[in-house]
C-alpha positions in Angstrom: -0.6 17.7 0.8 -1.2 18.4 -2.8 -4.5 17.5 -4.4 -4.8 15.0 -7.3 -5.9 17.8 -9.6 -2.7 19.7 -8.8 -0.1 17.0 -9.0 0.7 13.4 -8.1 -0.6 12.8 -4.5 1.4 11.3 -1.7 1.6 7.5 -1.5 -1.0 7.4 1.2 -3.5 9.5 -0.9 -2.7 7.5 -4.0 -3.6 4.4 -2.2 -6.9 5.9 -1.1 -7.5 7.3 -4.6 -7.1 3.8 -6.0 -9.8 2.8 -3.7 -8.7 -0.3 -1.8 -7.7 2.7 -5.0 -8.3 7.1 -19.1 -13.8 2.2 -31.3 -10.1 -9.5 -27.5 -11.7 -11.3 -30.4 -15.4 -11.8 -29.8 -15.7 -10.1 -26.4 -14.6 -6.5 -26.4 -12.0 -3.9 -26.0 -11.2 -0.2 -25.5 -8.6 2.3 -26.5 -7.3 5.7 -26.1 -10.7 7.3 -26.9 -13.6 5.2 -25.6 -15.4 3.4 -28.3 -17.1 0.1 -29.3 -17.1 -2.0 -32.5 -20.4 -3.8 -32.9 -19.0 -7.1 -34.1 -15.6 -7.0 -32.3 -16.5 -5.0 -29.2 -14.0 -2.3 -29.5 -13.7 0.7 -27.2 -11.6 3.8 -27.0 -11.2 6.7 -24.6 -10.1 10.1 -25.8 -9.1 11.3 -22.4 -10.3 14.3 -20.4 -11.5 17.5 -22.0 -11.9 20.0 -19.2 -13.6 22.9 -20.9 -15.7 24.9 -18.5 -19.2 24.3 -19.8 -22.0 24.8 -17.3 -25.2 22.7 -17.7 -27.9 24.5 -19.7 -31.2 25.3 -18.1 -34.3 23.7 -19.5 -37.3 26.0 -18.8 -40.6 24.5 -19.8 -43.1 26.8 -18.0 -43.5 30.5 -18.8 -44.8 33.0 -16.2 -46.7 35.7 -18.2 -47.7 37.8 -15.2 -47.5 41.5 -16.2 -48.5 44.1 -13.7 -49.2 46.7 -16.4 -52.3 44.7 -17.3 -53.6 44.1 -13.8 -55.3 47.5 -13.1 -58.5 48.3 -15.0 -60.1 51.8 -14.9 -63.6 51.8 -13.3 -66.4 52.8 -15.7 -67.4 56.5 -15.6 -70.7 57.2 -13.9 -71.9 58.9 -17.1 -71.4 55.7 -19.1 -74.4 53.9 -20.5 -76.0 51.6 -17.9 -75.6 48.4 -19.9 -71.9 49.1 -20.2 -71.4 49.9 -16.5 -73.2 46.7 -15.6 -70.8 44.5 -17.6 -67.9 42.8 -15.9 -64.7 44.3 -17.2 -61.6 42.1 -17.4 -58.8 43.5 -19.5 -56.2 41.1 -18.1 -54.6 38.9 -20.9 -54.7 35.2 -20.6 -51.4 33.9 -19.2 -49.2 32.2 -21.8 -48.7 28.6 -20.9 -45.5 26.9 -22.3 -45.3 23.2 -23.2 -42.4 20.7 -23.1 -41.4 21.7 -26.7 -42.6 25.4 -26.9 -40.8 27.2 -24.2 -39.4 30.6 -23.0 -35.7 30.6 -23.6 -35.0 34.3 -23.7 -36.7 35.3 -20.4 -38.7 38.0 -22.2 -42.3 37.9 -21.0 -43.5 40.1 -23.8 -43.0 37.4 -26.5 -44.4 34.5 -24.5 -43.1 31.0 -25.2 -41.1 32.0 -28.2 -38.9 29.0 -28.8 -39.9 25.7 -30.6 -37.3 23.2 -29.3 -38.2 20.8 -32.1 -37.1 23.1 -34.9 -35.0 26.1 -33.6 -31.4 25.5 -34.6 -30.2 27.9 -31.9 -32.1 26.1 -29.2 -32.5 22.6 -30.4 -33.8 20.1 -27.9 -33.0 22.4 -25.0 -32.5 26.2 -24.6 -29.3 27.6 -26.2 -28.2 24.3 -27.8 -26.8 25.7 -30.9 -26.6 23.3 -33.9 -23.6 25.3 -35.2 -24.9 25.7 -38.8 -27.0 22.5 -39.2 -30.7 22.2 -39.1 -32.8 21.2 -36.0 -35.3 18.4 -36.8 -37.6 16.9 -34.1 -35.4 18.3 -31.3 -32.1 17.0 -32.6 -29.4 18.8 -34.5 -28.8 17.1 -37.8 -25.3 15.3 -37.6 -22.7 16.0 -40.2 -20.9 13.2 -42.1 -17.1 13.9 -41.9 -16.2 10.7 -43.8 -18.2 8.1 -45.6 -17.3 4.8 -47.3 -15.0 3.7 -44.5 -14.3 0.0 -43.7 -15.7 -0.8 -40.2 -14.4 2.3 -38.5 -13.8 1.5 -34.9 -11.6 3.3 -32.4 -11.3 7.0 -32.5 -8.9 9.7 -31.2 -8.3 13.4 -31.7 -5.8 16.2 -31.3 -6.4 19.9 -31.7 -6.6 19.8 -35.6 -7.6 16.3 -36.6 -9.9 13.3 -35.9 -8.3 9.9 -36.3 -9.9 6.5 -36.6 -9.1 2.9 -37.3 -10.6 1.1 -40.3 -10.6 -2.3 -38.5 -10.5 -4.8 -41.3 -7.8 -6.9 -42.9 -5.7 -4.5 -45.0 -7.3 -1.6 -43.2 -5.7 1.7 -42.3 -5.3 4.4 -39.7 -7.2 7.4 -41.1 -7.6 11.1 -40.2 -9.6 14.1 -41.3 -9.1 17.8 -40.5 -11.8 19.1 -38.1 -12.3 21.9 -40.6 -13.4 19.4 -43.2 -11.6 18.5 -46.5 -11.2 14.9 -47.5 -10.1 11.9 -45.3 -6.5 10.8 -45.7 -4.6 7.6 -45.0 -2.2 8.0 -42.1 -0.8 4.5 -42.3 -2.0 1.3 -44.1 -2.2 -1.8 -42.0 -2.1 -5.3 -43.3 -3.6 -6.6 -40.1 -6.8 -5.1 -38.6 -6.0 -2.1 -36.5 -7.2 -2.3 -32.9 -6.4 0.3 -30.2 -5.6 3.8 -31.1 -4.2 6.9 -29.3 -2.4 10.1 -30.2 -0.1 12.5 -28.3 1.6 15.7 -29.3 4.2 14.0 -31.4 2.8 10.7 -32.8 0.0 8.3 -33.5 0.0 4.8 -31.8 -2.0 1.7 -32.6 -2.3 -2.0 -31.8 -3.6 -4.8 -34.0 -6.7 -7.0 -33.4 -5.2 -10.4 -34.2 -2.8 -12.9 -32.6 0.9 -12.5 -33.2 0.4 -8.8 -33.7 2.4 -5.6 -33.3 2.2 -2.2 -31.6 3.1 0.7 -33.8 4.2 4.3 -33.7 4.2 6.9 -36.5 5.5 10.4 -35.9 3.0 13.0 -37.1 5.8 14.6 -39.2 6.0 11.3 -41.1 2.4 11.7 -42.3 3.4 14.6 -44.5 6.9 13.4 -45.6 6.1 9.7 -46.1 7.8 8.5 -43.1 7.4 4.8 -42.1 5.7 3.5 -39.0 7.9 1.9 -36.4 7.0 -1.4 -34.6 7.4 -0.8 -30.9 6.5 -4.4 -30.0 6.0 -7.6 -32.1 4.6 -11.0 -31.4 1.9 -9.6 -29.1 -1.6 -11.0 -28.5 -4.8 -9.6 -30.0 -5.4 -6.1 -28.8 -8.2 -3.7 -29.4 -7.5 -1.1 -26.8 -4.5 1.2 -26.2 -3.6 4.4 -24.5 -0.5 6.6 -23.8 0.7 8.7 -20.9 2.1 12.2 -21.1 5.6 10.9 -20.7 7.4 7.8 -22.0 4.9 4.9 -22.1 2.4 3.1 -24.4 -0.1 0.8 -22.7 -2.5 -1.8 -24.3 -4.8 -4.7 -23.4 -4.7 -8.2 -24.7 -7.2 -11.0 -24.0 -6.0 -11.5 -20.4 -3.1 -9.0 -19.8 -2.2 -5.3 -19.7 1.2 -4.5 -21.1 3.4 -1.5 -21.7 6.4 -0.5 -23.8 8.5 2.7 -24.1 7.3 5.1 -26.8 10.9 5.0 -28.1 10.8 1.2 -28.3 12.4 -1.3 -26.0 11.4 -4.2 -23.7 7.7 -5.0 -23.3 6.6 -5.3 -19.6 3.5 -6.7 -18.0 1.3 -4.3 -15.9 -1.3 -7.0 -15.1 -1.9 -10.6 -15.9 -4.8 -13.1 -15.4 -7.4 -10.6 -16.1 -10.9 -11.8 -17.0 -10.9 -9.8 -20.2 -9.6 -6.2 -20.2 -11.8 -3.7 -22.0 -11.4 0.1 -21.9 -8.1 1.7 -20.8 -7.1 5.2 -20.0 -4.1 7.0 -18.4 -5.1 10.0 -16.2 -3.1 12.2 -13.9 -0.4 9.6 -13.2 -2.7 6.6 -12.9 -3.6 3.9 -15.4 -7.2 2.6 -15.2 -8.9 -0.2 -17.1 -12.1 -2.2 -17.1 -12.3 -6.0 -16.9 -15.5 -6.8 -18.7 -15.8 -10.5 -18.0 -14.6 -10.1 -14.4 -16.9 -7.2 -13.8 -14.1 -5.1 -12.2 -12.3 -1.8 -12.7 -8.6 -1.7 -11.9 -6.0 1.1 -11.3 -2.2 1.4 -11.1 -0.1 4.2 -9.8 2.2 4.4 -12.8 4.8 3.5 -13.8 5.3 0.7 -11.3 2.7 0.7 -8.6 0.7 -2.4 -7.5 -2.5 -3.3 -9.3 -5.5 -2.3 -7.2 -9.2 -3.3 -7.7 -11.1 0.0 -7.7 -14.6 -1.3 -8.3 -16.3 -4.8 -8.3 -19.6 -6.3 -9.3 -20.0 -4.2 -12.5 -22.2 -5.2 -15.4 -19.7 -6.0 -18.2 -17.7 -2.7 -17.9 -16.3 -1.5 -21.2 -15.3 2.1 -22.2 -13.7 4.3 -19.5 -12.7 7.9 -19.1 -11.8 10.3 -16.3 -11.5 13.9 -15.2 -9.7 15.4 -12.3 -11.8 13.8 -9.6 -14.0 11.1 -11.1 -13.9 7.9 -13.2 -16.7 7.2 -15.6 -17.3 3.9 -17.4 -20.0 2.1 -19.4 -21.6 -1.0 -18.0 -22.6 -2.6 -21.3 -25.0 -5.3 -20.2 -27.7 -5.8 -17.6 -26.3 -8.5 -15.4 -28.3 -10.2 -12.6 -27.0 -9.3 -9.1 -24.8 -6.6 -10.7 -27.0 -3.9 -12.2 -28.4 -2.4 -15.4 -26.6 -1.4 -18.5 -25.7 2.3 -18.0 -23.1 4.9 -17.2 -21.3 4.7 -13.9 -19.3 7.4 -12.0 -16.9 6.8 -9.1 -15.1 9.4 -7.0 -11.3 8.6 -7.2 -10.7 9.7 -3.6 -13.5 7.6 -2.2 -14.4 4.5 -4.2 -17.5 4.0 -2.0 -19.0 7.0 -3.8 -20.3 5.0 -6.8 -23.2 6.4 -8.8 -25.3 5.2 -11.7 -25.5 8.3 -13.8 -27.7 6.9 -16.5 -29.5 3.5 -16.4 -31.5 1.5 -18.9 -29.1 2.3 -21.8 -28.8 0.2 -24.9 -25.3 -1.5 -24.8 -23.4 1.7 -24.0 -19.7 1.3 -25.1 -17.8 4.4 -26.0 -17.5 7.0 -23.3 -16.0 10.5 -23.2 -16.2 13.5 -20.9 -16.1 17.3 -21.4 -16.8 20.1 -19.1 -20.0 19.3 -17.1 -21.1 16.3 -19.1 -20.4 12.7 -19.9 -21.0 11.5 -23.4 -21.5 7.9 -24.7 -22.6 5.8 -27.6 -25.5 3.3 -27.4 -24.3 0.7 -29.8 -27.5 -1.3 -30.2 -30.1 1.5 -30.3 -27.9 3.7 -32.5 -27.9 6.7 -30.2 -25.4 9.2 -29.0 -26.2 10.5 -25.6 -25.0 12.8 -22.8 -25.9 13.5 -19.2 -24.7 16.0 -16.6 -21.9 14.8 -14.3 -24.2 15.7 -11.4 -26.9 13.3 -12.7 -30.3 14.1 -14.2 -32.2 13.0 -17.3 -30.0 11.9 -20.1 -30.2 13.9 -23.3 -30.1 12.5 -26.8 -27.7 14.1 -29.3 -28.2 11.7 -32.3 -30.2 8.7 -33.3 -30.5 6.3 -36.2 -26.7 5.6 -36.3 -25.3 2.3 -37.4 -23.6 0.7 -34.4 -22.0 3.9 -33.0 -18.9 3.0 -31.2 -15.8 5.3 -30.6 -16.5 8.8 -29.3 -14.4 11.9 -28.6 -15.5 15.4 -27.7 -13.8 18.8 -28.1 -14.9 22.4 -27.2 -17.7 22.5 -29.7 -18.4 19.0 -31.2 -19.0 15.4 -30.5 -17.4 13.0 -32.9 -18.0 9.2 -33.3 -17.6 6.3 -35.6 -20.7 4.5 -37.0 -19.2 1.1 -37.8 -22.1 -0.4 -39.7 -22.7 2.7 -41.7 -18.9 3.1 -42.5 -19.0 6.7 -41.4 -17.3 9.2 -39.1 -19.9 11.7 -37.8 -20.1 14.8 -35.7 -22.8 16.9 -34.0 -22.8 20.1 -31.9 -22.4 19.2 -28.3 
């Protein structure tokens, strides 16, 4: 039997994997790159980046034992008596590191050589390279990729560009090259854009108002002035959207999950009577989404499998992402009898393996994963965070952001939208 990481599993394994089984109006939503909008509750999930990054070590104690200093010659008998009577101790005092002054290079001769508060090559923890920006108080200084944006919400990426939705009336789908340059308009939108996703060929988005449409624009059309095509019209308010690696676009409305062919055609319902769908992601043949009001996470073996409740009793789950083996989502609120606001992890093959990776977070919304880490935005406290997939103490990547929401990660950088600041930001991961 093939594993999930290799290919689509057998029907029996798919049933087990689904557990019983990846930034609506005033409530929430999630799209193809997990994110949140502070006033509209948007979310987006950029999908799985499986770069092989091992967790860094974080030494904070330096052992300065040096055998070369342990032996001390005995005083010669001919030496003056007052010298021979003195206690001789030529051993140096052992260097003692602190939480911020540590030994990163393993060289005992230079002691605790690294200041984690200011070293741009080891900022906050050993070997955390700020990639050309300064290190201040243990945090790499973020770079502003785009300023002056209008409520930037959901975010997505491909190999060369970062895309985002300016989620206001007469807003736009925007992009900027990862190498810099100036932001450019991908497509104007008379209605506020909602969910956002990209694949190899095109950009897709929904609209966050009633009687709205789902759109596709071929990437080639950005350069030659091609027009966006409405894949579906007359839809409900949608703030989250994702695509698979084949033929389908999926999005959430206030109480439903729907799909339409990427080439256009008939709209079909994946799920109805949801409490309020939030984040949504397609991953390895399965579609997953969160139901914030209902406190549940659902999955479907696409294209036409039954809807299965993967997790229950969650605390207003919002953004969601996945890798080969595990689902990750943000529980946005602390809910009595459910749990604290934080980041959850659930093994696909055994939904009973449900873990709180990071608790006591401040309205976490956008979620992404890359290598050995999960990344998220804390919308209320203005922080961008990460933690190892195996658990441990969360690490802060940025603070002082204005309602950070959508988040995506590539091999080197973490990108996010700061809705209240009108900015698109990045920092070294």
